[in-house]
All heavy atoms as a GROMACS GRO file, in nm:
protein
  447
    1MET      N    1   5.962   1.704  -3.951
    1MET     CA    2   5.884   1.820  -3.977
    1MET      C    3   5.780   1.795  -4.090
    1MET      O    4   5.817   1.724  -4.183
    1MET     CB    5   5.984   1.939  -4.012
    1MET     CG    6   5.936   2.023  -4.131
    1MET     SD    7   6.067   2.157  -4.155
    1MET     CE    8   6.177   2.072  -4.270
    2THR      N    9   5.668   1.855  -4.079
    2THR     CA   10   5.565   1.834  -4.185
    2THR      C   11   5.537   1.975  -4.254
    2THR      O   12   5.526   2.085  -4.188
    2THR     CB   13   5.422   1.798  -4.118
    2THR    OG1   14   5.444   1.670  -4.052
    2THR    CG2   15   5.329   1.783  -4.229
    3LEU      N   16   5.538   1.979  -4.373
    3LEU     CA   17   5.521   2.094  -4.460
    3LEU      C   18   5.385   2.080  -4.536
    3LEU      O   19   5.358   1.963  -4.589
    3LEU     CB   20   5.631   2.109  -4.570
    3LEU     CG   21   5.776   2.123  -4.507
    3LEU    CD1   22   5.881   2.117  -4.615
    3LEU    CD2   23   5.789   2.252  -4.430
    4GLN      N   24   5.325   2.184  -4.542
    4GLN     CA   25   5.205   2.200  -4.627
    4GLN      C   26   5.224   2.295  -4.737
    4GLN      O   27   5.247   2.421  -4.701
    4GLN     CB   28   5.079   2.229  -4.542
    4GLN     CG   29   5.038   2.142  -4.435
    4GLN     CD   30   4.964   2.025  -4.490
    4GLN    OE1   31   4.900   2.023  -4.594
    4GLN    NE2   32   4.957   1.916  -4.406
    5LEU      N   33   5.226   2.258  -4.852
    5LEU     CA   34   5.268   2.348  -4.960
    5LEU      C   35   5.153   2.350  -5.075
    5LEU      O   36   5.096   2.247  -5.107
    5LEU     CB   37   5.402   2.314  -5.038
    5LEU     CG   38   5.511   2.307  -4.938
    5LEU    CD1   39   5.634   2.231  -5.001
    5LEU    CD2   40   5.559   2.440  -4.884
    6THR      N   41   5.122   2.470  -5.127
    6THR     CA   42   5.033   2.477  -5.236
    6THR      C   43   5.115   2.482  -5.370
    6THR      O   44   5.211   2.556  -5.378
    6THR     CB   45   4.955   2.603  -5.228
    6THR    OG1   46   4.896   2.617  -5.102
    6THR    CG2   47   4.853   2.619  -5.339
    7VAL      N   48   5.080   2.396  -5.460
    7VAL     CA   49   5.144   2.390  -5.583
    7VAL      C   50   5.035   2.414  -5.693
    7VAL      O   51   4.960   2.329  -5.745
    7VAL     CB   52   5.206   2.243  -5.608
    7VAL    CG1   53   5.279   2.231  -5.742
    7VAL    CG2   54   5.298   2.215  -5.496
    8PRO      N   55   5.028   2.547  -5.734
    8PRO     CA   56   4.916   2.582  -5.827
    8PRO      C   57   4.905   2.509  -5.960
    8PRO      O   58   4.809   2.488  -6.017
    8PRO     CB   59   4.953   2.728  -5.838
    8PRO     CG   60   5.033   2.770  -5.730
    8PRO     CD   61   5.112   2.656  -5.704
    9ASN      N   62   5.024   2.473  -6.017
    9ASN     CA   63   5.010   2.411  -6.152
    9ASN      C   64   5.012   2.249  -6.147
    9ASN      O   65   5.037   2.189  -6.242
    9ASN     CB   66   5.122   2.461  -6.240
    9ASN     CG   67   5.264   2.425  -6.194
    9ASN    OD1   68   5.281   2.383  -6.080
    9ASN    ND2   69   5.365   2.459  -6.264
   10MET      N   70   4.986   2.193  -6.026
   10MET     CA   71   4.964   2.047  -6.017
   10MET      C   72   4.812   2.025  -6.063
   10MET      O   73   4.722   2.075  -5.994
   10MET     CB   74   4.979   1.997  -5.883
   10MET     CG   75   4.941   1.857  -5.863
   10MET     SD   76   4.994   1.774  -5.687
   10MET     CE   77   4.915   1.899  -5.582
   11SER      N   78   4.791   1.959  -6.174
   11SER     CA   79   4.658   1.944  -6.224
   11SER      C   80   4.609   1.801  -6.240
   11SER      O   81   4.487   1.783  -6.275
   11SER     CB   82   4.646   2.024  -6.357
   11SER     OG   83   4.743   1.968  -6.444
   12CYS      N   84   4.693   1.697  -6.226
   12CYS     CA   85   4.648   1.557  -6.256
   12CYS      C   86   4.734   1.467  -6.173
   12CYS      O   87   4.826   1.502  -6.114
   12CYS     CB   88   4.670   1.529  -6.408
   12CYS     SG   89   4.832   1.539  -6.463
   13SER      N   90   4.702   1.337  -6.178
   13SER     CA   91   4.762   1.240  -6.106
   13SER      C   92   4.908   1.219  -6.153
   13SER      O   93   4.999   1.180  -6.075
   13SER     CB   94   4.692   1.103  -6.115
   13SER     OG   95   4.682   1.055  -6.240
   14VAL      N   96   4.929   1.248  -6.285
   14VAL     CA   97   5.071   1.241  -6.329
   14VAL      C   98   5.156   1.341  -6.264
   14VAL      O   99   5.271   1.315  -6.229
   14VAL     CB  100   5.071   1.249  -6.487
   14VAL    CG1  101   5.209   1.252  -6.539
   14VAL    CG2  102   5.004   1.127  -6.551
   15CYS      N  103   5.106   1.457  -6.264
   15CYS     CA  104   5.176   1.569  -6.184
   15CYS      C  105   5.204   1.533  -6.035
   15CYS      O  106   5.316   1.535  -5.992
   15CYS     CB  107   5.088   1.697  -6.184
   15CYS     SG  108   5.041   1.773  -6.331
   16ALA      N  109   5.106   1.462  -5.966
   16ALA     CA  110   5.126   1.427  -5.832
   16ALA      C  111   5.232   1.324  -5.828
   16ALA      O  112   5.315   1.325  -5.740
   16ALA     CB  113   4.998   1.376  -5.774
   17SER      N  114   5.232   1.235  -5.921
   17SER     CA  115   5.337   1.121  -5.935
   17SER      C  116   5.480   1.188  -5.950
   17SER      O  117   5.575   1.140  -5.882
   17SER     CB  118   5.305   1.024  -6.034
   17SER     OG  119   5.407   0.933  -6.042
   18THR      N  120   5.490   1.287  -6.032
   18THR     CA  121   5.618   1.355  -6.068
   18THR      C  122   5.662   1.420  -5.947
   18THR      O  123   5.796   1.419  -5.907
   18THR     CB  124   5.605   1.442  -6.183
   18THR    OG1  125   5.556   1.381  -6.299
   18THR    CG2  126   5.725   1.519  -6.223
   19ILE      N  127   5.577   1.485  -5.871
   19ILE     CA  128   5.615   1.562  -5.751
   19ILE      C  129   5.655   1.461  -5.637
   19ILE      O  130   5.760   1.479  -5.575
   19ILE     CB  131   5.486   1.644  -5.706
   19ILE    CG1  132   5.470   1.759  -5.796
   19ILE    CG2  133   5.507   1.675  -5.562
   19ILE    CD1  134   5.334   1.834  -5.769
   20THR      N  135   5.588   1.357  -5.620
   20THR     CA  136   5.621   1.249  -5.528
   20THR      C  137   5.766   1.196  -5.556
   20THR      O  138   5.843   1.196  -5.466
   20THR     CB  139   5.517   1.131  -5.530
   20THR    OG1  140   5.398   1.186  -5.497
   20THR    CG2  141   5.564   1.033  -5.431
   21LYS      N  142   5.800   1.173  -5.693
   21LYS     CA  143   5.929   1.118  -5.719
   21LYS      C  144   6.035   1.225  -5.698
   21LYS      O  145   6.150   1.193  -5.639
   21LYS     CB  146   5.931   1.073  -5.860
   21LYS     CG  147   5.853   0.947  -5.887
   21LYS     CD  148   5.848   0.914  -6.038
   21LYS     CE  149   5.759   0.780  -6.060
   21LYS     NZ  150   5.743   0.757  -6.206
   22ALA      N  151   6.009   1.343  -5.729
   22ALA     CA  152   6.106   1.451  -5.719
   22ALA      C  153   6.142   1.470  -5.564
   22ALA      O  154   6.260   1.492  -5.530
   22ALA     CB  155   6.048   1.592  -5.766
   23LEU      N  156   6.028   1.465  -5.475
   23LEU     CA  157   6.055   1.480  -5.336
   23LEU      C  158   6.124   1.364  -5.280
   23LEU      O  159   6.203   1.369  -5.176
   23LEU     CB  160   5.919   1.519  -5.260
   23LEU     CG  161   5.858   1.643  -5.311
   23LEU    CD1  162   5.735   1.675  -5.235
   23LEU    CD2  163   5.966   1.765  -5.297
   24GLN      N  164   6.097   1.246  -5.322
   24GLN     CA  165   6.170   1.125  -5.278
   24GLN      C  166   6.310   1.124  -5.312
   24GLN      O  167   6.392   1.059  -5.245
   24GLN     CB  168   6.093   0.997  -5.332
   24GLN     CG  169   5.964   0.971  -5.244
   24GLN     CD  170   5.893   0.852  -5.305
   24GLN    OE1  171   5.901   0.819  -5.416
   24GLN    NE2  172   5.796   0.786  -5.224
   25ALA      N  173   6.347   1.198  -5.414
   25ALA     CA  174   6.481   1.207  -5.443
   25ALA      C  175   6.564   1.287  -5.343
   25ALA      O  176   6.695   1.270  -5.331
   25ALA     CB  177   6.507   1.274  -5.589
   26VAL      N  178   6.495   1.377  -5.282
   26VAL     CA  179   6.562   1.467  -5.176
   26VAL      C  180   6.561   1.384  -5.048
   26VAL      O  181   6.652   1.388  -4.969
   26VAL     CB  182   6.482   1.595  -5.158
   26VAL    CG1  183   6.536   1.671  -5.041
   26VAL    CG2  184   6.483   1.675  -5.288
   27ASP      N  185   6.444   1.316  -5.013
   27ASP     CA  186   6.434   1.240  -4.886
   27ASP      C  187   6.363   1.111  -4.908
   27ASP      O  188   6.245   1.104  -4.933
   27ASP     CB  189   6.367   1.316  -4.784
   27ASP     CG  190   6.355   1.256  -4.645
   27ASP    OD1  191   6.391   1.134  -4.638
   27ASP    OD2  192   6.306   1.313  -4.547
   28ALA      N  193   6.434   1.001  -4.932
   28ALA     CA  194   6.375   0.871  -4.965
   28ALA      C  195   6.281   0.831  -4.868
   28ALA      O  196   6.180   0.751  -4.897
   28ALA     CB  197   6.489   0.769  -4.994
   29ASN      N  198   6.292   0.868  -4.745
   29ASN     CA  199   6.203   0.829  -4.634
   29ASN      C  200   6.083   0.920  -4.611
   29ASN      O  201   6.010   0.906  -4.508
   29ASN     CB  202   6.283   0.811  -4.505
   29ASN     CG  203   6.382   0.700  -4.514
   29ASN    OD1  204   6.367   0.589  -4.584
   29ASN    ND2  205   6.509   0.732  -4.472
   30ALA      N  206   6.067   1.018  -4.693
   30ALA     CA  207   5.964   1.122  -4.671
   30ALA      C  208   5.818   1.062  -4.692
   30ALA      O  209   5.807   0.973  -4.770
   30ALA     CB  210   5.977   1.244  -4.765
   31SER      N  211   5.726   1.104  -4.608
   31SER     CA  212   5.585   1.077  -4.636
   31SER      C  213   5.523   1.181  -4.726
   31SER      O  214   5.523   1.297  -4.670
   31SER     CB  215   5.520   1.048  -4.511
   31SER     OG  216   5.384   1.026  -4.531
   32ILE      N  217   5.477   1.149  -4.839
   32ILE     CA  218   5.421   1.250  -4.925
   32ILE      C  219   5.289   1.219  -4.973
   32ILE      O  220   5.248   1.117  -5.002
   32ILE     CB  221   5.522   1.276  -5.055
   32ILE    CG1  222   5.666   1.287  -5.002
   32ILE    CG2  223   5.472   1.373  -5.158
   32ILE    CD1  224   5.762   1.242  -5.110
   33GLN      N  225   5.211   1.330  -4.965
   33GLN     CA  226   5.068   1.326  -5.018
   33GLN      C  227   5.044   1.446  -5.112
   33GLN      O  228   5.054   1.560  -5.061
   33GLN     CB  229   4.956   1.321  -4.903
   33GLN     CG  230   4.974   1.206  -4.820
   33GLN     CD  231   4.867   1.196  -4.709
   33GLN    OE1  232   4.824   1.300  -4.666
   33GLN    NE2  233   4.825   1.072  -4.671
   34ALA      N  234   5.025   1.418  -5.243
   34ALA     CA  235   5.002   1.528  -5.332
   34ALA      C  236   4.861   1.507  -5.389
   34ALA      O  237   4.834   1.399  -5.447
   34ALA     CB  238   5.101   1.511  -5.447
   35ASP      N  239   4.772   1.615  -5.373
   35ASP     CA  240   4.643   1.610  -5.402
   35ASP      C  241   4.617   1.709  -5.518
   35ASP      O  242   4.607   1.832  -5.500
   35ASP     CB  243   4.552   1.635  -5.285
   35ASP     CG  244   4.404   1.618  -5.325
   35ASP    OD1  245   4.372   1.607  -5.450
   35ASP    OD2  246   4.328   1.614  -5.232
   36PRO      N  247   4.594   1.665  -5.647
   36PRO     CA  248   4.578   1.747  -5.765
   36PRO      C  249   4.445   1.839  -5.741
   36PRO      O  250   4.432   1.944  -5.796
   36PRO     CB  251   4.562   1.666  -5.887
   36PRO     CG  252   4.605   1.529  -5.844
   36PRO     CD  253   4.607   1.525  -5.691
   37THR      N  254   4.347   1.774  -5.682
   37THR     CA  255   4.218   1.843  -5.658
   37THR      C  256   4.228   1.971  -5.582
   37THR      O  257   4.184   2.073  -5.605
   37THR     CB  258   4.110   1.750  -5.595
   37THR    OG1  259   4.103   1.644  -5.675
   37THR    CG2  260   3.981   1.817  -5.588
   38THR      N  261   4.308   1.953  -5.459
   38THR     CA  262   4.322   2.074  -5.376
   38THR      C  263   4.450   2.153  -5.406
   38THR      O  264   4.473   2.252  -5.344
   38THR     CB  265   4.325   2.027  -5.232
   38THR    OG1  266   4.438   1.943  -5.216
   38THR    CG2  267   4.190   1.963  -5.192
   39LYS      N  268   4.534   2.087  -5.479
   39LYS     CA  269   4.662   2.143  -5.516
   39LYS      C  270   4.757   2.160  -5.405
   39LYS      O  271   4.846   2.252  -5.399
   39LYS     CB  272   4.664   2.272  -5.587
   39LYS     CG  273   4.574   2.258  -5.717
   39LYS     CD  274   4.572   2.389  -5.802
   39LYS     CE  275   4.485   2.380  -5.927
   39LYS     NZ  276   4.516   2.268  -6.019
   40LEU      N  277   4.737   2.077  -5.308
   40LEU     CA  278   4.810   2.070  -5.179
   40LEU      C  279   4.904   1.963  -5.180
   40LEU      O  280   4.880   1.841  -5.224
   40LEU     CB  281   4.725   2.076  -5.052
   40LEU     CG  282   4.650   2.186  -5.021
   40LEU    CD1  283   4.560   2.166  -4.899
   40LEU    CD2  284   4.742   2.313  -4.990
   41VAL      N  285   5.036   1.989  -5.129
   41VAL     CA  286   5.136   1.884  -5.115
   41VAL      C  287   5.166   1.878  -4.962
   41VAL      O  288   5.208   1.985  -4.907
   41VAL     CB  289   5.262   1.915  -5.195
   41VAL    CG1  290   5.356   1.794  -5.167
   41VAL    CG2  291   5.225   1.894  -5.349
   42SER      N  292   5.153   1.768  -4.898
   42SER     CA  293   5.182   1.752  -4.762
   42SER      C  294   5.312   1.661  -4.750
   42SER      O  295   5.304   1.554  -4.801
   42SER     CB  296   5.068   1.685  -4.683
   42SER     OG  297   5.115   1.665  -4.550
   43VAL      N  298   5.417   1.704  -4.690
   43VAL     CA  299   5.545   1.639  -4.687
   43VAL      C  300   5.588   1.621  -4.540
   43VAL      O  301   5.603   1.717  -4.479
   43VAL     CB  302   5.647   1.714  -4.761
   43VAL    CG1  303   5.764   1.629  -4.778
   43VAL    CG2  304   5.596   1.738  -4.904
   44GLU      N  305   5.607   1.497  -4.485
   44GLU     CA  306   5.665   1.474  -4.361
   44GLU      C  307   5.810   1.434  -4.389
   44GLU      O  308   5.824   1.326  -4.448
   44GLU     CB  309   5.594   1.373  -4.284
   44GLU     CG  310   5.653   1.378  -4.141
   44GLU     CD  311   5.581   1.279  -4.048
   44GLU    OE1  312   5.437   1.276  -4.072
   44GLU    OE2  313   5.617   1.220  -3.962
   45THR      N  314   5.902   1.516  -4.362
   45THR     CA  315   6.030   1.492  -4.401
   45THR      C  316   6.149   1.541  -4.303
   45THR      O  317   6.115   1.626  -4.223
   45THR     CB  318   6.068   1.563  -4.533
   45THR    OG1  319   6.213   1.536  -4.585
   45THR    CG2  320   6.047   1.718  -4.534
   46GLN      N  321   6.266   1.491  -4.318
   46GLN     CA  322   6.378   1.545  -4.232
   46GLN      C  323   6.460   1.654  -4.315
   46GLN      O  324   6.542   1.720  -4.273
   46GLN     CB  325   6.463   1.435  -4.192
   46GLN     CG  326   6.401   1.332  -4.114
   46GLN     CD  327   6.350   1.395  -3.980
   46GLN    OE1  328   6.416   1.472  -3.910
   46GLN    NE2  329   6.225   1.366  -3.947
   47ALA      N  330   6.424   1.669  -4.463
   47ALA     CA  331   6.485   1.764  -4.531
   47ALA      C  332   6.443   1.911  -4.493
   47ALA      O  333   6.334   1.921  -4.442
   47ALA     CB  334   6.463   1.730  -4.684
   48SER      N  335   6.526   1.998  -4.531
   48SER     CA  336   6.479   2.141  -4.512
   48SER      C  337   6.367   2.190  -4.600
   48SER      O  338   6.352   2.135  -4.710
   48SER     CB  339   6.597   2.237  -4.529
   48SER     OG  340   6.638   2.243  -4.665
   49GLU      N  341   6.298   2.289  -4.564
   49GLU     CA  342   6.188   2.352  -4.637
   49GLU      C  343   6.246   2.402  -4.767
   49GLU      O  344   6.189   2.381  -4.884
   49GLU     CB  345   6.115   2.458  -4.566
   49GLU     CG  346   6.002   2.510  -4.644
   49GLU     CD  347   5.913   2.610  -4.567
   49GLU    OE1  348   5.928   2.614  -4.442
   49GLU    OE2  349   5.832   2.673  -4.624
   50THR      N  350   6.367   2.458  -4.762
   50THR     CA  351   6.427   2.508  -4.884
   50THR      C  352   6.453   2.400  -4.986
   50THR      O  353   6.437   2.414  -5.099
   50THR     CB  354   6.564   2.585  -4.832
   50THR    OG1  355   6.529   2.691  -4.749
   50THR    CG2  356   6.625   2.634  -4.962
   51ALA      N  357   6.518   2.287  -4.934
   51ALA     CA  358   6.546   2.181  -5.022
   51ALA      C  359   6.426   2.119  -5.080
   51ALA      O  360   6.418   2.080  -5.205
   51ALA     CB  361   6.616   2.059  -4.946
   52ILE      N  362   6.305   2.113  -5.013
   52ILE     CA  363   6.188   2.062  -5.069
   52ILE      C  364   6.130   2.166  -5.175
   52ILE      O  365   6.098   2.118  -5.281
   52ILE     CB  366   6.079   2.043  -4.962
   52ILE    CG1  367   6.127   1.934  -4.862
   52ILE    CG2  368   5.938   2.021  -5.015
   52ILE    CD1  369   6.135   1.800  -4.918
   53LYS      N  370   6.131   2.286  -5.148
   53LYS     CA  371   6.080   2.387  -5.252
   53LYS      C  372   6.165   2.386  -5.363
   53LYS      O  373   6.122   2.407  -5.480
   53LYS     CB  374   6.076   2.525  -5.186
   53LYS     CG  375   5.961   2.541  -5.087
   53LYS     CD  376   5.953   2.681  -5.027
   53LYS     CE  377   5.822   2.698  -4.940
   53LYS     NZ  378   5.811   2.826  -4.885
   54GLU      N  379   6.307   2.374  -5.355
   54GLU     CA  380   6.398   2.371  -5.467
   54GLU      C  381   6.363   2.247  -5.553
   54GLU      O  382   6.377   2.250  -5.676
   54GLU     CB  383   6.543   2.369  -5.422
   54GLU     CG  384   6.581   2.503  -5.384
   54GLU     CD  385   6.729   2.510  -5.320
   54GLU    OE1  386   6.778   2.398  -5.304
   54GLU    OE2  387   6.777   2.615  -5.279
   55ALA      N  388   6.340   2.135  -5.495
   55ALA     CA  389   6.304   2.005  -5.563
   55ALA      C  390   6.183   2.022  -5.652
   55ALA      O  391   6.170   1.982  -5.757
   55ALA     CB  392   6.300   1.891  -5.479
   56LEU      N  393   6.081   2.097  -5.584
   56LEU     CA  394   5.952   2.120  -5.646
   56LEU      C  395   5.973   2.204  -5.773
   56LEU      O  396   5.921   2.174  -5.873
   56LEU     CB  397   5.854   2.178  -5.558
   56LEU     CG  398   5.790   2.093  -5.453
   56LEU    CD1  399   5.711   2.166  -5.359
   56LEU    CD2  400   5.695   1.978  -5.520
   57ALA      N  401   6.053   2.306  -5.765
   57ALA     CA  402   6.082   2.398  -5.861
   57ALA      C  403   6.155   2.338  -5.983
   57ALA      O  404   6.127   2.358  -6.097
   57ALA     CB  405   6.154   2.522  -5.814
   58ALA      N  406   6.255   2.253  -5.937
   58ALA     CA  407   6.330   2.176  -6.048
   58ALA      C  408   6.249   2.082  -6.119
   58ALA      O  409   6.272   2.061  -6.235
   58ALA     CB  410   6.444   2.108  -5.966
   59ALA      N  411   6.145   2.035  -6.059
   59ALA     CA  412   6.048   1.938  -6.124
   59ALA      C  413   5.950   2.016  -6.217
   59ALA      O  414   5.871   1.959  -6.285
   59ALA     CB  415   5.983   1.852  -6.030
   60GLY      N  416   5.950   2.151  -6.200
   60GLY     CA  417   5.854   2.225  -6.287
   60GLY      C  418   5.728   2.259  -6.201
   60GLY      O  419   5.627   2.297  -6.268
   61TYR      N  420   5.733   2.235  -6.073
   61TYR     CA  421   5.610   2.258  -5.988
   61TYR      C  422   5.637   2.352  -5.881
   61TYR      O  423   5.642   2.306  -5.746
   61TYR     CB  424   5.547   2.134  -5.943
   61TYR     CG  425   5.504   2.043  -6.051
   61TYR    CD1  426   5.581   1.941  -6.109
   61TYR    CD2  427   5.381   2.058  -6.115
   61TYR    CE1  428   5.537   1.863  -6.205
   61TYR    CE2  429   5.327   1.984  -6.219
   61TYR     CZ  430   5.419   1.882  -6.265
   61TYR     OH  431   5.379   1.806  -6.373
   62PRO      N  432   5.671   2.473  -5.896
   62PRO     CA  433   5.708   2.564  -5.789
   62PRO      C  434   5.597   2.578  -5.685
   62PRO      O  435   5.476   2.589  -5.727
   62PRO     CB  436   5.752   2.694  -5.852
   62PRO     CG  437   5.676   2.688  -5.984
   62PRO     CD  438   5.671   2.548  -6.024
   63ALA      N  439   5.630   2.581  -5.553
   63ALA     CA  440   5.523   2.592  -5.446
   63ALA      C  441   5.492   2.749  -5.451
   63ALA      O  442   5.572   2.836  -5.464
   63ALA     CB  443   5.577   2.558  -5.318
   64GLY      N  444   5.356   2.774  -5.437
   64GLY     CA  445   5.307   2.909  -5.439
   64GLY      C  446   5.317   2.970  -5.308
   64GLY      O  447   5.342   2.917  -5.209
   0.00000   0.00000   0.00000
């Protein structure tokens, strides 16, 4: 499943890296693209949308 999430407080490449690591902790095989310019995170994963959103929130980047 592919998720497109908006993460309003992602503002730099360090944020994108933190988000990527947090999501890989949920699904190590996930394909993740985090773009601080558009504030969009695209995740292709087998994990549930709830698990992905919880991981983002736990990392300090709740999806809007």
